[in-house]
N, C-alpha and C positions, 0 to 999 in steps of 0.2 A: 518337486518335493512332495513328501507324503501329505495327503490331505487329512489333517488332524480333525477336521470339522465334519467329516462325512456322516457320522452317526450321532451328531449332537442336535439339540433343538435350536431353532432360529435365535431364541433369546440368549442361549448360552454362547452361540457363535458371536453375536454382536457384542456381548459384554466382554468376552475374552479378547476379541479384536480390539475394542477400545483400550483395554488394559495393555495389550501388546503395543499399540500405537504410542500411548503415553510413555510407556517404559522405554521403548526404542528411542523416542525423542529425547528423553532424559539422559540415556546412556550416550547418545551421540554428542550431546553438549558437554559431557565430561571430556571428550576428546577435543572438540573444537575450542574449548576454553584454554586447554594447554597449548594450542596452536595460535591463540589470540585471534580466533575467528568468531564472527557473530553467531548467536544461537540459531538464527534463521537458516543459515547454511547447514548447520548440523541437523535441523529438522528435515530439510529437503533431502539431504543425503540419507538419513535414516529411512525416509519413505521409499527412496529408490532401492535400498538394501532389502527391506521387508516386503516390497511390492512385487508385482508380477514379473518385472524385468530381472529380478535376482532370485531371492529365496521363495517368493510366493507364499509367505506366511498368512497373509490376509486374503480371504475369499474375494473373488472378483465381484460377487453379488453385494457383498458388504461395502466394498469401495464404491460401487455404483450408487448405493443408497445413501451415501454421505455427502451428496452435492449441496445439501442445505447448510453444511458447515461453513462454506465460503460466504454465504449471505449473512450468517450470524457473526462471523469474524469481521467482515466489512462493516457491519452495523456498529460494532463496538469500537473499531478503529476510527470510524467517522465521528461517532459521538464524542470520543476523546479529543479528536482534532478540533471540534467545534469550540473548545474552550479558548482557543487562540484568537477568536473573532470578537475581541472586546472593543466596545465603542471608542474608548479613549485612544487605543492603539490605531484603530482605523482612521480616526480623525487626524492623528499625528502624521501618518505616512501618506494618507490621501490617495490620489490617483496614481502615484508612482508605483506602488505595489502592483496595481492592476496592469499597468503598461509593461512592467518587467515580466510579470507572469505570462502575459499574452505572448511576448516575444520569445521567451525561453520554451514555453510549452508548444506553441504552434510551429515554431521553426523546426523543432525536433520531429514533430508529427509530419510536417510537409517533406522533410528530407527523407525520412523512413519510407513514406508512401511513394515518393518519386523513385527512390532507389529500388524498392521491391518491384515496382511496376516496369520501370525502364531497363534496369540492369538484369534482374532475374526473371523478367517477363511473367510474373505471377498475375493472377486475375486482379482486376481493378478492385473488386469488392474486398478481397483478402488484403490487398495492399492498403486500402483506406482504413480497414479495421485495425490492422497492425500499427499504422501510423497514429490512429486515435489512442491506442494503448500506450504508445511511446511517449505521449505527453505527460504521463503520470510520474510522480516521484513518491518514494516511500517515506511517509511521515514517521513511521515507527523507528526506522534505522537512523534517521536524522536526529530525532528527539533522544534516542538512546545515546548517540555520540555526544550530544550537547550535555546531557545529564552526567555522563561518565567523566567528562573532563571539566565540568563546572564552567562551561562557556557562558559569558554574559556580555551585554552591551548592545548597541544599536544594530550591529551586523546580525546578531542572533535574533533580535526582534524582527528584523526585516526578513531573515531566512524563514522563520516559523510562519510568518504571514504568507509568504510566497508559496511555501509548501502546502499550506491549507488552501489557498486560492488555486494552486496548481491542480488539485484534485477536483475542484469545482469546474475548471475549464475542461479537464479530462472527461468528466462525466457528461458535460454538454456536447463535447465533440464526439464522444462515443455514442451518445444517443442519436445524434444526427447521422453518424456513420451507419448505425444499426437500422435507422429509418431508410437510408439510401439503399442498403442491401435488401431490406424487405420489399421496397418499391421496385427494385431491379428484378427481384425474383417474380414479382407480380406482373412485370412487363410494362409498368407505368411509373415514371418518375416525375412528380409534380410538386410544386411548393406545398400543396395541402398534405400530400403523403409524407413529406419531410417534416412539416410543422406539427403533425399529430403527436408523435412521441415526445417532442420537445415540450409541447403544452402539457402532456401528461406528467413529465418531470417537474414542471413548474407547479402543477397541482399538488404533487407529493411534497414539494418544498413547503407549501402552505400548510399541509397536514403536519409536517415536521415542526413547523413553528407553533401550531396549536398544541402539539404534544409537549413542547417546551414550556408553554404557559401552564398547561395542566399539571405537569410535574412540579413546577415551582409552587403551585397552590397546595398540592396534596402531601408534600414532604415536610411541611412545617410541623415542628414539635413531634416528629416521629423518632422511634428508637433507631439505632444504627442498622439493626437487622431488617426492620420494615422499610427503611430508606433504600437499602440495597434491593429488597424484593420488588418494590414498586418501580424503581429505576430499570431493573433488568426486564421486568414485565413490559414496560412501555417500549423499551428498545426492541425487544423481540416482537412486540405487537406491530410496531411501525415497520420493521423488516418484513413481517408477514404480509402486511398490506401492500408493500412495494412489490413483493413477489407475486401477489395475487393479480396485479396489473402488469406484470412483467417489466418492472423498473428496478434498477439497481438501488439498494438502500443507502448508498454512500451519501448522496447529496442531501436527502431528506434527514438522515440521522445527523449529518454535520450541522444543518440548520437547527435541529432539535437541541444539540449540545450548545450551539452558539446562543440561542434564545435563553436557555436555562442559565448559563453563566452570566449573561447580561442582566437577567432579572434578579438573581440571587447572590452572585459573587461567591458561590459555594464551591470552593476548590476541594473540600473534603470529600464530596461525593465522587469526584473523578479519581481521587486517590483510592477510595474504597473499591470502585469498579476495577481499578488496575490490579487489585489483589484478587479479583474474581476471575479475570480473563485469561491468565496464563495457560490453563488446560485447553481452553477454546483455541487460542493461537497455536498451541502445539499440535492439536488435532488438524487444524487448517493447513499448516505447512507440511506436516508429515503426509497427510492425504494428498496434498499437491505433489509431493515427491513420488508417491505411489502411482500417480497418473502419468508420470514421465516415462516414456518408452525409449529405452536405450537404442533399440534398433532404428527408431525414427530419428534419434539424435545423430546417429552415424550417417543416415541418409541425407539429412538436411543441415549438417553441421556448418557448411559454408554460409548458408542464409542466416543462421543464428549468430555466427561471428560477425557478419556484416551488420546485422541489426544492433548488436552490442556496441560496436564502435560508432556507427552512424548516429545513434541516439545520443551518445556522449558528446559528439561534435556539435549536434544540434542544440543540446542543452547549454553547452558552454558558450557557443557563438550567440545564441539567443539571449542569454543572460547578459553577456558583454554589450550587445547592441541595445538591449532595454535599459541598462544602466547608463550607457552613453547618451541615449536620447533623453532620458529624464534628468541628466546632470548629476548623477551620484558620484561620490568620491572615488578616487582611483583604486584604493584597496578593495572596495566593494565590487567595482567593475571587473577587476582582475581575478577575484577569487570566489565570487558567488556561484559561478557555473560548476566549480568543482564540488561544492556542497550539495548540488542537485543530482549527483550521479546515482545514488541508491534507488533501486526499484524492486519491489517485492510484492507486498500484500495486496495493494490496490490493483496492480497489473495482473496478478494471478487471479484475483476475483473476477476481473473483467474478461480475462481469457476464458474462464468458465462460462460466462454469459455469451461471449462470442462463439464458443463451441456449439451453443444451442442453435444459433441462427446460420451457421456456415454449413456447407456440405461436409460429410464425415471426413473426407480426405483432407480438407483444409482446416477443419476443426482440430484434428490431431496435430497438424503442422503448427497451428497457432499455439497450442499448449506446449509443444516441444520447444519452440523458440522462446516463449516467455519463461517457462520453468528453467531451462538451461541457462538463459541469460540472467535470470534472477539469482542463481547460484554465483555466477561471476560478479554480478553487481554487489551482492552481499559480501563477497570476498574483498573487493577493492573499494566499495562505496564508503564504508565507515572510515577507511584510511584516507580517502580523498576528502571526506567531510572534515576530518580532524586536521589535515594539512591546511585546508582553506580557512577553518576557524582560527588556527594558529597564525597564519600569515596575515589574516585580517585583524588581528589583535584581540580576538574574542577569548582566546585561551592565553592566560598569562604564564610565562615560563616560571618554573619553580626556582626561587632563589636559593643558593646554597646556604646552609646554616653557618653562621659565623663560628669561626674556630677560636675558642677561648685559650689564650696562652697559659701554659702551666704556671702555677704560683711557685716561685722560688722560696725555699725556706730561708728564714733569716739566719745569718751566720752569727 
């Protein structure tokens, strides 16, 4: 396609590219809404269309320079998810949530790792990293479905806590996998080399907790505008500190959000941030679509399809086993796994991080598998979540309005 940006300044190219990305994302959602598909699918498809694989509207240099968007998007997703870690809910559910989360997350990761290594004979490092990403669940899609259908009750509370804990497990597993890959590349795998990145993540958790305390102190009696400015500044600052030490911002920002909500019970701030983040999320998912190479998808389609189904089997089986071990009721045991199918934002962000530490050949394959499967997950994930919520009794069927018989005129 004609390179419209050849004779423009760098600033003009960036600004026009951002405008094109946001506009393409908006137009794509006009189509997906008519098809009853989630917005995330529209954003990724829009990125594919305007990206190098199709129209090539956005310069490759601009796409390459937008890697920071994934860290920013993950930071806000994690901060919002932190509000579900309230003390009273954690006391009520206790260790059951942790056990169920470990079963459903780790079984999915182990199954994906074994199948990629044993069936497709991929490198162990790549298989381990893909298995680590398979443990993640998409909190945004799940919460969107719950809000859309006004689902309520114990099943919903359990699901939200598991989704939040799920990403904690995912980040710990991913950090350990990344440490294993770095140590393998250096030729030495030792407990010390594996423990280093994990300890660094724990340190950033403490920093996130400190940020939560600081935010709770400085927001008192501030105007709405200043509350938003300070909150965004601290979220971006924490994300920047995490990037500086090469750690994902997900865990620390989740702790940041959890500490703040427990200290203040300030739900209004999270609602205010939710009105600020849609352009950021649009940029994130459209740019993700632009990084999907259709030629690579054609070459590695079988692996992507296998990943898609194996992860679903692992999530469902793990959730069923976890609920059975902890003695949860039958409806929860049978339908929890279906509500854990969605996978998008967190997995895509981790795929970007994995791309940095893998050889170029496997980095492209990793992004291809995660992005292509994310489209599929976002197509069927909300439907699976809705079905599970309905069958578990969290969505009440609408009762038909009573028909008033006509009043007969007196003779």
